[in-house]
N, C-alpha and C positions, 0 to 999 in steps of 0.2 A: 577173456581174449586168447589166453594160451590154448584152451581147448580147441578154438577154431583155427588158430595159426597152425597147431599140430596136424589137425585133420585136413586142413586145406592143402598144406604143403605135401602131405602123403597123397591126396587126390591128384594134385598137379604133377607130381613125380610119377604117379601111376600112368598118367596120360602122356607124359613126355619121355620118360626114361626107364621105367621098370621092366617093361617087356624085353628089350634087348639086353638088359644088365642081369635079370633074374630068370628070364625065360627064353634064352636065345635059340633053343633048339626048335621052338614052335614057329609056325608061319606068322607073319605080321599080324593077321587078324586074330589067330588063336593066342599069340603072345599077349596081345592087348586084352583079350578076354581073360586070360589067366591072371594078368597083372590086376585087372579090375576086380577079379574074384577075391584076391587078397585084400583089396580095399573094402569089398562088401562084407568080408568075414568080421571085420571090426564093428560093423553096425549090427550084425546078427548076435554078437556077444553083448552088445549094449543092454538089451532088456535084461539079461542074466546079471550083468554088472549092476545095473540099476536096481534090481530087487535085492541084490546082496548088500549094496552100500547104502541105498536110499533110506532104509530103516534107521541107519545109524544117525542120519540127520534129525530123526525124530526121537532118538534115544540118548545119544551122547552130545548132540549139538550140531547145528549148521556149520559154525566156524571150524570145528575140528574136521569135519568131512571135507570141507573145501580145501583144507591144507593137505589132507591125504591125497585128494584127487590131483592137486597140483603136482605133487611129487611123482606120482605114478605116471602122469602124462608127460611131464618134462624129461624125466630120466629115460623113459622109453623112446621118446623122439629123438633125443640126442644120441642115444645108442644106435638107432637106425643109420645115422650118418657115419658110424664106425663099422658097419657091416662089410664083410667081403662080398664080391659079386660071384655069380655062377662061374665065371672063368677062373676065379681064384679059390673057390671052395666047393664047387659042384653043387649037389642037391642040398647041401647043408645050408647054402645061402638063402634060397626061398623059404626053407623051414624056419631059420632064424628070423626072417622078415615077418613070417606069420606070428611067431611068438611074441616078438616085440609089438606087433600090431594088436594083439590080444591084450597085452598089458596096457597099452595106450588106450584101448577101448574101455578097460576096467575103470580107469580113472575117469575118462570122459562120459561114462554111463551115467554118472550122478552129478557131474560138474554143473551143467547149465540149470538143471531143475533146482538144485540147491541154492544156486546164485539167484534165481528168480524168486524162490521162497524167502530168502533173507532180505532181499531189497524190497519186496512187497511188505514184509512184516516191519520194516522201518518206516513205511510210508503212512500218510493219513488217508482216510477213506476217499476224500475228495481229490486227492492227487495221485492215487495209486496207479492209475493208467499210465501216467508220465513217469513216476519213479520206477515202475516195473520195467520200463524199457532200458534201463542201464545196462543189464546183461546183454540185450540185443545190440546195443551200441558197441559192446565188447566183441560180438560177432563180426560186425563190419570192420572194426579196427584190426582184429586178428586176420581176417581174410585180406585186408588191404596190405598188412605187413607181409603176409605170405606172397601175395601177388607181387608186390613191389620187389621183393627179394628175388622171386624167380623171373620177373621181367628183367631185371639186371642181369641175372646169370645166363638167361636165354640169349643174351648178346654174345656170349662166348662162341667160339667155333664149336660145331656139333662134337668133335672128337674130345675137346677139352671138357665140354659139359657132361659127356658120358663118363670121362675118366675121373673127374674129381669135382666138378662144379655142382652136381646135384646134391652132393653131401653138405655143402655149406648151410642151406636153410635148416636142415635138421640139427646140425652141431650149434646153430644159434639158439636152438631150443634150451640147451644147458644155461645159457645166460638169462632167459626168461624166467627159468625156475626161481633163480635168486631174487629177481626183481619181484615176482609174484609173492615168494615167502615174505619179503621185507614188507609188503603191503598188507598181506592177510594177517600176519601176526599182530598188526597194529589195529585191526578192526575188531570192535567188541561183538560179542555174541548177540543174536537176534533178541530184541526185548520180548518178543512173543514166546520164544523158547524159554527164556529166564523166568518169565511168569509161570509157565506150565511147570518148570523145575521146582520153583519155590513153593508152589501150591501142592506139590506131589501128585500132579495129574498127568504126568507124561504116559504115553501109551506103552504098555509093556510088550505088546506085539502089534506093531503099526500095520503090517501087511494083513494080518488076519483081520484087524479092525476095519481096514480100508475095503477089503473084499465083502465084509459083512455089511457095511453101511453105505458104500459108494461105488457099488460096481457099475451102475447106469451111467454116472458121470465120469467114471474111468474110461469106459468105452466111448462116450460121446466126445470126451475131451481128446482122446486118441485119434479118433476118426477126424476131428476138426483140424488137428494139427498135422495130419498126414501129408496134405498138399505142401505144406511148408517144408517138410523133411525131404520129399521128392524134388521139389523145385530147387532147394539149396544145392543138391547134387547134380541136377539136370543142367542148371545155368552156370554153376561154378566149375564143374568137372567135365561133364559129358560135352558141353558146348565147346570146350577147348579141343577135346578129341575130335569132335565132328569137324570143326574148322580145319584142323590140321590133317586128319587122316581121310575124311570124306571130301572136303573141298580143296585140299591141296594148298591151303594157305599157311603162312607162317603162324607161330603162336602168338606174335606180338599183338595183333588187333584184339584177339579174344582176351589175352591177359590184360590189356589196357581196358577193355569193356568191363571186365570184372572189377578192376580197380576203380573205375569211375562210377560204376553202379554202386559199389559199397560206399564211396564218398558221397553220393547223392543220398544214399540210405541214411547217413548220419544226420541229415536234415529231415528225411521223411519219418524216421523212427519216432523221435520226440513229438513231432507235429501229430502223428498218428495216435500216440499216447495221450496227448493233450486232448485231442478230439474225442477219443474214448471216454474221457472224463466229463466231457460236455454232453455228448449225444448217446452214450452207451457203447458197451463192447460189441455187441452184435452188429450193428449197423456198419461199424468200420471194418470188422472182421469180413463181413459179407461182401463189402465193397472190394477189398483185396482178392478175395476168392473169384468173384465174377470177373474182375479184370484179367486174372491169370487165364480163365476159361476163354475169354474173348480173344485174348492176345496170343493164345497157344500157336495158332497157325501163322499169323502175321510174324511172329518171332522167327520161324523158320524161313519164311519168304525173304526176310531181310538178310538172314545168314546166307542164302542161296545167291545173293546178288554178288558176293565175294568182295563187296566194297568195304574196306576197312572202317570208314566212318558209320556206315549203316550197321555193321556188326556191332559197333560200340553202342549206337542208339538202341538196337534190339535188346542188348544185355541190360542197358540202364533202365528201360521201360519194364522189362520182364522181371528183373531182379531188384533193381534199385527202387521201384515204385511198387509193383504188384506183391512181391514176396516180402519186401520190407514192412508193408502195412500189416500183413498177416502176422509176421514175427513180432512186430511192436505190440499189438493188442493182445497176442496169446499169453503174455507174461501175466498180466492182471487177470485175464479171463480164466487161466488154469489155476492160479493161486486162490482165487475166490471161490472155486468149485469145491474146495475141500476144507474141513475144519482144522484148526491148528495142530491138533494131536497127530494127525496123519498127513498133514499138508506137504511135507517134503516127500514122503512116499507117493502121495497121489500125483503131485506135479511131475516128479521125475519118472515115475512108471508111465503115466499118460504120454510123455514125450517119448520114452524109449520104446514103447510098444510099436511105434510107427518107424523107428529107426532102421529095422532091417529092410523094410521096403525102400526107404531113402538110400541105404547103402547099396542095394542091388540095382538102383536106378541107371547109373552109367553102364553096367553090365547088360541089363535088360534093353536099354535103349540102343546100345551098340549091336546087340543080337538082333533086334528088330529091324534096324537099318541094313545090317548084313543080310537078313533073310528076305526082306522086301525091296531093297534097293532104294528105299525112299524114307522120308521123314514123317509120312502121313500116319503110319501106326502110332508113332511116339506121340504126335500131336493129339491124336484121338484119345489115347490113354491119359494124356494130361488134362483134357477137357472133362472126361469122366470122373477123374479123381477130384478135380476142383468142385464139381457139382455134388460129389459124394460129401465132401468136407462141408459145403454150404448146407446141405440137408441136415448134417449133424449139428451145426450151429443153430439152425432153425428149430431143431428139436430140443435144444438146451435153453435154460432160463437166461434172462438178462442178469448179469451178476453185479453191475455197477452199484455202488453204495453199500454193498453187503460186506461186512467185516468177518464175522465168524459164522459160517453156516452151521446148521445143526448137525448132529452126528449122522443123521440119515441123509445128509447131502443137502444141496441147495433146492429148496422146494420151488416148484414153478407157480 
């Protein structure tokens, strides 16, 4: 939950505050693009962080890695709330912002993949689709918490919000670190990892072994997951900027829409996981991807009405239904693609390889809208991406019922 709270409040602050606070000399459009570039940098760094840290989950343990990630993310997030602005520190302010963003990304690069690995290894084969949705529920809760905090703070006068209000969500991150540590220190290590450790069969070099035995599945898993990475940023971050900067609306309807969409997702996620246990991972995965492709343009049509209720409906359908279905089933799907010795590395790297694309989504979408004066190019890219992910899922095997794939990967 902390990972997504941290990243979401950074994305929301990017859309609402960072341009005038850290890039005041630029034009409104250039300032927004510069602020979103700092947001994207964190996602570019994620694959590097994932490859550096993910192997530790396969060598020293899932639990220890989760604790390290928590401390890195929470400390850097809280520190952002203490930063001076450009008016107070000049160029040092955006430089420090980028440094803390990179530290935040270092922890986040291995957080979700390790959480998925650990929960899937605690589950039974017949219920793994459901149990592996627990980290996905944390995504919704983290975004809801971040949205709720920003929704309250956005009620402040604009001057107060820019003066001190934007800092409060980041400072709250310090509190979440202590809560997270209290919980994680009391969770036992993954039984799968313990069996590997006791039998002396831990991988000496998980990355080398993964590249040698699971290249195909690493690529397919990353492509399949890429639409979820892009949509998370498109609907949670860019949509807020689009409603405020392009449509001239207040941030309230979009923030409310994100909040409601994640609340709906708390029901959609376990239902999707349960369904994936009944009918298989691929059919549920494909439903979510095709829904995203079909709804790409209607999403923008609803936003263009500038009707607050329809904006909320658009976000609930796009993110609360389509994206949450994909997110729910991807946990079990990815974990079953890789054998236990390299599972943490495989799941984490497969996810993080598509993170740069997701991180640049708000920047790319903003640039496309500025260049074309319309949302059509953004919608077309979203359709193409969803269909590409669907093709990757179709090219992958059905993994339901498989516990430990062979070292060569899951055979079709």
